[in-house]
Every structure is written in structure tokens, then in C-alpha cells.
C-alpha positions as CSV (number, residue, x, y, z in Angstrom):
1,X,0.0,0.0,0.0
2,X,1.4,3.4,-0.9
3,X,1.6,5.9,2.0
4,X,0.1,9.2,1.0
5,X,2.3,12.1,2.0
6,X,1.5,15.6,0.8
7,X,4.6,17.2,2.5
8,X,8.2,17.2,1.2
9,X,9.7,13.7,0.9
10,X,12.0,12.7,3.7
11,X,15.3,11.0,2.7
12,X,14.5,8.0,4.8
13,X,11.2,7.4,3.0
14,X,11.0,4.4,0.7
15,X,10.4,4.7,-3.0
16,X,7.8,2.0,-3.0
17,X,5.9,3.8,-0.1
18,X,5.9,7.1,-2.0
19,X,3.7,8.1,-4.9
20,X,5.5,7.6,-8.2
21,X,5.1,11.2,-9.3
22,X,7.2,12.3,-6.2
23,X,10.1,9.9,-6.8
24,X,12.3,12.6,-8.4
25,X,11.9,14.8,-5.3
26,X,12.6,11.8,-3.1
27,X,15.8,11.1,-5.1
28,X,17.0,14.7,-4.6
29,X,16.2,14.4,-0.9
30,X,18.3,11.2,-0.6
31,X,21.1,12.8,-2.6
32,X,21.3,15.8,-0.3
33,X,21.0,13.6,2.8
34,X,23.9,11.3,1.7
35,X,26.1,14.3,0.8
36,X,25.8,15.6,4.4
37,X,25.6,12.2,6.3
38,X,28.3,10.0,4.9
39,X,31.3,11.8,6.4
40,X,29.8,11.2,9.8
41,X,27.8,8.0,9.5
42,X,27.7,5.8,6.3
43,X,25.7,2.9,7.8
44,X,22.7,4.0,5.8
45,X,24.5,3.0,2.6
46,X,23.4,-0.6,2.9
47,X,19.7,0.3,2.8
48,X,20.1,3.0,0.2
49,X,22.0,0.8,-2.2
50,X,19.6,-2.1,-1.8
51,X,16.8,0.2,-2.7
52,X,18.7,1.5,-5.7
53,X,18.9,-2.1,-7.0
54,X,15.1,-2.4,-6.8
55,X,14.1,0.9,-8.4
56,X,16.9,2.1,-10.8
57,X,15.1,1.0,-14.0
58,X,11.9,2.7,-13.0
59,X,13.8,5.9,-12.4
60,X,15.3,5.7,-15.9
61,X,18.8,4.4,-15.1
62,X,20.5,1.5,-16.9
63,X,21.8,0.0,-13.6
64,X,22.0,0.6,-9.9
65,X,25.6,1.7,-10.4
66,X,24.4,4.5,-12.7
67,X,21.8,5.5,-10.2
68,X,24.4,5.7,-7.5
69,X,26.7,7.7,-9.7
70,X,24.2,10.1,-11.3
71,X,21.3,10.0,-8.9
72,X,23.1,10.0,-5.6
73,X,26.2,11.7,-7.1
74,X,28.6,9.1,-5.5
75,X,31.4,7.0,-6.8
76,X,29.9,3.4,-7.2
77,X,33.2,1.7,-6.7
78,X,33.9,3.5,-3.5
79,X,30.3,2.9,-2.3
80,X,30.5,-0.9,-3.1
81,X,33.7,-1.2,-1.1
82,X,32.1,0.6,1.8
83,X,29.0,-1.5,1.7
84,X,31.0,-4.7,1.6
85,X,33.0,-3.5,4.7
86,X,29.8,-2.5,6.5
87,X,28.1,-5.9,5.8
88,X,31.2,-7.7,7.0
89,X,31.8,-5.6,10.2
90,X,28.3,-4.6,11.1
91,X,29.3,-1.5,13.2
92,X,26.8,-0.6,15.9
93,X,28.1,3.0,16.2
94,X,28.2,5.8,13.6
95,X,31.2,5.4,11.3
96,X,32.2,7.9,8.6
97,X,33.4,7.0,5.2
98,X,36.9,8.1,6.1
99,X,37.0,5.8,9.1
100,X,36.3,2.6,7.2
101,X,39.1,0.1,7.4
102,X,40.4,-0.8,3.9
103,X,39.6,-4.3,2.6
104,X,43.4,-5.0,2.4
105,X,46.7,-3.9,3.8
106,X,47.7,-1.0,1.5
107,X,51.4,-1.4,2.0
108,X,51.7,-5.1,1.1
109,X,48.6,-5.3,-1.0
110,X,47.5,-8.5,0.8
111,X,44.6,-9.0,3.2
112,X,45.1,-7.7,6.7
113,X,44.4,-10.1,9.5
114,X,42.1,-7.4,11.1
115,X,39.9,-7.7,8.0
116,X,39.3,-11.4,8.6
117,X,39.6,-11.9,4.9
118,X,42.1,-14.8,5.1
119,X,39.5,-16.9,7.0
120,X,36.6,-16.1,4.7
121,X,37.7,-18.2,1.7
122,X,34.5,-18.8,-0.3
123,X,32.1,-18.4,2.6
124,X,28.7,-17.3,1.1
125,X,28.4,-13.5,1.5
126,X,25.4,-11.2,1.6
127,X,25.6,-10.5,-2.2
128,X,27.7,-11.4,-5.2
129,X,29.8,-8.2,-5.1
130,X,30.9,-9.0,-1.5
131,X,32.1,-12.4,-2.7
132,X,34.0,-10.8,-5.6
133,X,35.7,-8.3,-3.3
134,X,36.8,-11.0,-0.9
135,X,38.1,-13.1,-3.8
136,X,40.0,-10.1,-5.3
137,X,41.4,-9.2,-1.9
138,X,42.7,-12.8,-1.5
139,X,43.9,-13.5,-5.1
140,X,44.3,-10.2,-6.9
141,X,44.6,-7.4,-4.3
142,X,46.1,-5.0,-6.9
143,X,42.6,-5.0,-8.6
144,X,41.2,-3.2,-5.5
145,X,43.4,-0.2,-6.1
146,X,42.0,0.0,-9.7
147,X,38.5,-0.3,-8.4
148,X,39.0,2.5,-5.8
149,X,40.6,4.7,-8.5
150,X,37.6,4.3,-10.7
151,X,39.6,2.5,-13.4
152,X,37.5,-0.7,-13.1
153,X,34.0,-1.6,-12.0
154,X,33.7,-4.6,-9.7
155,X,32.2,-6.6,-12.5
156,X,35.0,-5.7,-14.9
157,X,37.6,-6.6,-12.4
158,X,35.8,-9.9,-11.7
159,X,35.8,-10.7,-15.4
160,X,39.5,-9.9,-15.8
161,X,40.4,-12.0,-12.7
162,X,38.4,-15.0,-14.1
163,X,35.9,-14.9,-11.2
164,X,33.0,-14.1,-13.6
165,X,32.4,-14.8,-17.2
166,X,31.7,-12.0,-19.6
167,X,28.0,-12.2,-20.4
168,X,27.0,-13.1,-24.0
169,X,24.4,-11.2,-26.0
170,X,22.1,-14.1,-25.3
171,X,22.7,-13.7,-21.5
172,X,21.9,-10.0,-21.7
173,X,18.8,-10.6,-23.8
174,X,17.6,-13.3,-21.3
175,X,18.1,-10.9,-18.3
176,X,16.2,-8.2,-20.1
177,X,13.4,-10.5,-20.8
178,X,13.2,-11.6,-17.1
179,X,13.0,-7.9,-16.0
180,X,10.3,-6.8,-18.4
181,X,6.8,-6.3,-17.0
182,X,4.9,-7.9,-19.9
183,X,6.4,-11.2,-21.0
184,X,3.7,-11.9,-23.5
185,X,4.1,-8.6,-25.3
186,X,7.9,-9.1,-25.3
187,X,7.6,-12.5,-26.8
188,X,5.4,-11.1,-29.5
189,X,7.9,-8.4,-30.3
190,X,10.8,-10.9,-30.3
191,X,8.9,-13.2,-32.7
192,X,8.2,-10.3,-35.1
193,X,11.8,-9.2,-35.0
194,X,12.9,-12.8,-35.6
195,X,10.6,-13.2,-38.6
196,X,11.8,-9.9,-40.0
197,X,15.4,-10.9,-39.5
198,X,14.9,-14.3,-41.2
199,X,13.1,-12.7,-44.1
200,X,15.8,-10.1,-44.7
201,X,18.6,-12.7,-44.3
202,X,17.0,-15.0,-46.9
203,X,17.2,-12.3,-49.5
204,X,21.0,-12.1,-49.2
205,X,23.0,-13.8,-52.0
């Protein structure tokens, strides 16, 4: 049920509890809130990023990373590292972005004992990006510097390190089909496209 609120959206309001025509205002409220809050307490990132994964498409973004970059005006690679640290350490007191312990020892490039990464191995994490970051910290720690510098996304680093496979066009098409709201209509459109493609291909010498 959508909660009707005639006042200005609060940054802690949920998109799905807010009328759709007020989502743009809510996004601005969240952006301003994060800009002020993160230096003092970044624990809210977990909730805000989870919500971005649910609503990015409806807000017109190609991915949750794009929504974080352009909607929240934050660096997705930095935010993903912070969220991974927060999920692992679960701080019960406010912690600013600048206070977060790195996921590896910066001098040696290897996991620090205090990070508990050496004991994680392939323990199932909260989400796939956390697992990737742990694997990179263990096997390819130099990749973390490139992620933090914005040279690579977590997904691109995972592909380069052999942790993930680069998706084929068929994989991308299947994911898009799963996300669409009207599967019957999409099937009709795909069938029409296929028939047009076959017809044009048959006329080639």
C-alpha cells in the first residue's frame, strides 16, 4: 500500500511507499542527505544501495551503479567497497566513510588479519559483489586499487580475474526478458523481430 504524504519527501522514505510522481523529489532528498551524512555515518548506505537495485530501472537508469553515480552523485566503486565493509563488520556505532578500514593492507597489497579476509575463503556473502571483493582481496589485491581509483568496476575486475564470465548477448537478452513487466508482449515483439530478420537474411545472396 502506498503511503500518501502531501509534504516534502523525507530522505528515509521508501520509494515504494511514495507516490510515483514524487520519486524525483525523493531522489533529490536522498542525494542531499547522503552528501551531508556519509562523512559522519555511512551505515545507511546498505539500505540506500539495496533500494537502488530495486528501483533504478523505473527511475530511468541503466543500472543501480548508474543511479548511485548520477542520482546519488557518489562513486559506485567506493560505495560498493564501503557496503562490503559495512556488511562484514556490522558497526553498531556511527562510522564515517573516512574511518572505514580498507579491505586489504595498503602497503603489502595483501589482506590484513584485522579484515578477517584470510579466513573467509568462499564463505557465502550477503551478495555477489561482496564475494567478488573477498576473492579479489585474496587473489588479486592489486585490482582493489584500480576499483578504488575508478579505473574498473567490480564486475569488470571480476571478469579480468576470471571470477565471472563476460555475459554473452544471449545472456543480456535473457536478463532483459526476465526484467520486463509484460512477458507476453515481449515474446510477440521478439517473434516479429525474428521473422523480419529471417526474411531479410533469406534475400541475401
